[in-house]
C-alpha positions in Angstrom: 36.0 -42.7 31.4 38.1 -41.3 28.5 40.8 -43.3 27.1 43.2 -40.5 28.0 42.1 -40.6 31.6 42.2 -44.3 31.6 45.8 -44.2 30.5 46.7 -41.5 33.1 45.3 -43.5 35.9 47.1 -46.7 35.0 50.3 -44.9 34.7 49.8 -43.5 38.0 49.0 -46.8 39.6 52.1 -48.0 38.0 54.4 -45.5 39.8 54.8 -42.8 37.0 54.9 -39.4 38.4 53.8 -36.0 37.1 51.6 -37.6 34.3 50.1 -35.1 32.0 48.9 -34.9 28.5 51.2 -33.2 25.9 49.1 -30.8 23.9 50.0 -29.0 20.7 48.2 -26.6 18.5 46.7 -28.3 15.3 47.2 -26.0 12.5 45.2 -28.0 9.9 42.0 -27.6 12.0 42.0 -23.9 12.8 44.3 -24.1 15.7 42.4 -26.3 18.0 44.5 -28.0 20.7 45.1 -31.7 20.1 46.7 -34.2 22.5 49.8 -36.0 21.1 50.6 -38.2 23.9 50.9 -38.4 27.6 54.2 -37.5 29.3 55.6 -38.1 32.8 58.9 -37.5 34.5 60.2 -40.7 33.1 59.2 -40.0 29.4 56.1 -41.1 27.2 53.7 -43.5 29.0 52.5 -46.6 27.3 49.5 -47.0 25.3 47.9 -49.3 27.9 44.6 -49.5 26.0 46.1 -50.8 22.8 49.2 -52.8 23.9 49.0 -56.1 25.6 52.6 -55.9 26.7 52.0 -52.6 28.5 48.9 -54.1 30.4 51.0 -57.1 31.2 53.4 -54.7 33.0 50.6 -52.9 34.6 49.1 -56.1 35.9 52.3 -56.8 37.9 51.4 -53.9 40.4 48.3 -56.0 41.5 48.8 -57.7 44.8 47.5 -61.3 45.2 44.1 -60.4 46.8 43.4 -58.1 44.0 43.9 -60.8 41.3 40.7 -62.6 42.1 38.8 -59.3 41.8 40.7 -58.6 38.6 39.9 -61.9 37.2 36.2 -61.8 37.9 35.9 -58.2 36.4 37.8 -59.4 33.3 35.5 -62.5 32.9 32.5 -60.2 33.2 33.9 -57.7 30.6 34.6 -60.8 28.2 31.0 -62.2 28.5 32.2 -65.2 30.4 33.6 -66.8 27.3 35.4 -70.1 27.9 38.6 -68.6 26.5 38.2 -65.1 28.0 41.4 -64.9 29.9 43.3 -65.6 26.7 41.5 -63.5 24.2 41.0 -60.3 26.5 41.9 -57.2 24.7 44.3 -54.6 26.3 41.3 -52.2 26.5 39.3 -54.8 28.5 42.2 -55.6 30.6 42.6 -51.9 31.3 39.0 -51.4 32.4 39.3 -54.5 34.6 42.5 -53.2 36.2 41.0 -49.7 36.7 37.9 -51.2 38.3 39.9 -53.5 40.6 42.0 -50.7 42.0 39.0 -48.3 42.3 40.0 -45.8 39.8 37.2 -46.5 37.2 34.9 -43.5 36.7 31.6 -43.9 34.9 30.9 -41.7 32.0 29.1 -38.5 32.8 
């Protein structure tokens, strides 16, 4: 799953509406389109994959039954380290979150 797709899926799970990438022409590279951010009706969405505070907010949408699954997935992603919960990166939390809510897509 691409980082962009992950950010969109998390934003939608958190209630953001009309989430779409903002694309501009990149004049430095012969006019190729580049994504400059991801926008919704409420503004720019957070960078969930690099921002622990943003993932903390996303985790708040999990219901109590999802927390057990989320923590198990996070533990697996962190290689079952003793301090796995404390040291999990935003990207690891994002993947565990998406797998928990059934939105993770394997790379094709």
